Backbone as numpy.savetxt, mean C-alpha at the origin, in Angstrom:
# Nx Ny Nz CAx CAy CAz Cx Cy Cz
27.91 -37.62 -23.37 27.76 -36.20 -23.55 26.36 -35.86 -24.06
25.83 -36.72 -24.96 24.49 -36.49 -25.50 23.43 -36.59 -24.40
23.66 -37.47 -23.46 22.71 -37.65 -22.37 22.65 -36.38 -21.52
23.79 -35.81 -21.25 23.83 -34.59 -20.44 23.15 -33.45 -21.16
23.40 -33.30 -22.46 22.74 -32.25 -23.24 21.24 -32.47 -23.32
20.83 -33.72 -23.47 19.40 -34.03 -23.53 18.73 -33.72 -22.19
19.40 -34.02 -21.09 18.83 -33.73 -19.77 18.76 -32.22 -19.54
19.79 -31.49 -19.97 19.77 -30.04 -19.81 18.66 -29.42 -20.64
18.44 -29.92 -21.85 17.37 -29.41 -22.70 16.01 -29.73 -22.09
15.85 -30.92 -21.54 14.58 -31.31 -20.92 14.31 -30.46 -19.68
15.32 -30.19 -18.91 15.14 -29.37 -17.70 14.76 -27.94 -18.09
15.36 -27.42 -19.14 15.04 -26.06 -19.59 13.60 -25.99 -20.06
13.18 -26.98 -20.85 11.80 -26.98 -21.35 10.79 -27.14 -20.21
11.10 -28.00 -19.25 10.18 -28.19 -18.13 10.12 -26.96 -17.23
11.23 -26.28 -17.08 11.24 -25.07 -16.26 10.40 -23.97 -16.89
10.36 -23.93 -18.21 9.55 -22.93 -18.92 8.06 -23.18 -18.72
7.69 -24.42 -18.46 6.28 -24.77 -18.28 5.79 -24.59 -16.85
6.69 -24.32 -15.94 6.32 -24.18 -14.53 5.40 -22.98 -14.34
4.49 -23.12 -13.41 3.58 -22.02 -13.11 4.33 -20.92 -12.38
3.97 -19.71 -12.71 4.59 -18.57 -12.04 3.88 -18.37 -10.70
4.60 -17.96 -9.67 3.97 -17.77 -8.37 2.92 -16.66 -8.43
1.83 -16.89 -7.75 0.74 -15.92 -7.71 1.07 -14.87 -6.66
1.13 -13.63 -7.08 1.41 -12.53 -6.18 0.09 -11.82 -5.89
-0.32 -11.77 -4.63 -1.60 -11.11 -4.33 -1.51 -9.61 -4.61
-2.59 -9.09 -5.17 -2.63 -7.67 -5.45 -2.94 -6.91 -4.16
-2.23 -5.85 -3.94 -2.50 -5.03 -2.77 -3.45 -3.92 -3.16
-4.40 -3.69 -2.31 -5.35 -2.63 -2.59 -4.92 -1.38 -1.83
-4.76 -0.32 -2.57 -4.35 0.95 -1.98 -5.50 1.92 -2.14
-5.91 2.47 -1.03 -7.01 3.42 -1.04 -6.53 4.77 -1.56
-7.26 5.32 -2.51 -6.90 6.64 -3.02 -7.74 7.73 -2.35
-8.62 7.32 -1.44 -9.45 8.28 -0.72 -8.63 8.84 0.44
-8.47 10.16 0.51 -7.71 10.71 1.64 -8.45 10.52 2.96
-7.70 10.32 4.02 -8.27 10.13 5.35 -7.52 11.04 6.32
-8.26 11.76 7.14 -7.69 12.67 8.14 -8.25 12.28 9.50
-7.38 11.91 10.44 -7.81 11.44 11.75 -7.45 12.47 12.82
-8.44 12.78 13.66 -8.28 13.79 14.71 -8.58 13.19 16.07
-7.89 13.66 17.09 -8.09 13.23 18.47 -9.36 13.88 19.01
-10.19 13.08 19.68 -11.38 13.61 20.36 -11.27 13.25 21.83
-12.31 13.50 22.61 -12.26 13.17 24.03 -12.14 11.68 24.29
-12.81 10.87 23.48 -12.84 9.44 23.73 -11.92 8.64 22.80
-12.07 8.84 21.50 -11.34 8.03 20.51 -10.84 8.93 19.39
-10.13 8.34 18.47 -9.70 9.06 17.27 -10.83 8.98 16.25
-11.16 10.10 15.64 -12.26 10.20 14.68 -11.68 10.56 13.32
-12.02 9.79 12.29 -11.46 10.00 10.95 -12.51 10.56 9.99
-12.05 11.41 9.07 -12.92 12.07 8.10 -12.31 11.99 6.71
-13.14 12.03 5.66 -12.60 12.00 4.29 -12.01 13.34 3.85
-12.32 14.41 4.57 -11.80 15.74 4.25 -11.22 16.34 5.53
-10.20 17.18 5.40 -9.63 17.78 6.62 -10.60 18.75 7.26
-10.55 18.84 8.58 -11.35 19.81 9.29 -10.71 21.19 9.12
-11.32 22.19 9.69 -10.79 23.54 9.56 -9.39 23.69 10.14
-8.76 24.81 9.81 -7.38 25.05 10.26 -7.28 25.11 11.78
-8.36 25.51 12.46 -8.32 25.58 13.92 -8.23 24.20 14.57
-8.62 23.17 13.85 -8.58 21.80 14.38 -7.26 21.11 14.08
-6.33 21.78 13.44 -5.08 21.13 13.02 -4.24 20.64 14.19
-4.40 21.23 15.37 -3.62 20.77 16.53 -4.09 19.41 17.02
-5.30 18.99 16.64 -5.83 17.69 17.05 -5.53 16.59 16.03
-4.88 16.94 14.92 -4.59 15.96 13.87 -3.63 14.90 14.38
-4.03 13.63 14.24 -3.22 12.51 14.68 -2.42 11.95 13.50
-3.10 11.74 12.36 -2.45 11.18 11.19 -3.30 11.47 9.98
-2.68 11.42 8.80 -3.44 11.60 7.57 -2.82 10.79 6.45
-3.66 10.37 5.50 -3.25 9.68 4.29 -3.83 10.47 3.14
-2.99 11.13 2.39 -3.44 11.98 1.30 -2.74 13.32 1.38
-3.26 14.32 0.68 -2.63 15.63 0.71 -2.60 16.20 2.12
-1.56 16.94 2.40 -1.42 17.53 3.74 -2.51 18.55 3.97
-3.14 18.56 5.15 -4.17 19.52 5.45 -3.57 20.91 5.72
-4.40 21.90 5.69 -3.96 23.27 5.98 -3.69 23.39 7.48
-2.58 24.00 7.84 -2.26 24.19 9.26 -2.18 25.68 9.54
-2.45 26.04 10.78 -2.37 27.44 11.15 -0.99 27.72 11.73
-0.43 28.89 11.49 0.88 29.21 12.06 0.78 29.36 13.58
1.82 28.96 14.29 1.81 29.05 15.75 2.65 30.19 16.21
């Protein structure tokens, strides 16, 4: 019985010394990005374009841009 308790204590102590897994930090951009459709490619800007350009909006990351009523 002492052997089992000694092994359990040793396993507990060794488990406490184990290295914790390294979790990579994710980088999240806090800069808003607004992407609009053009003739050739999608063009992205740090600020939303005017309300008249809202129909060309493809995607955005950040506060919602102003849209015009239809």
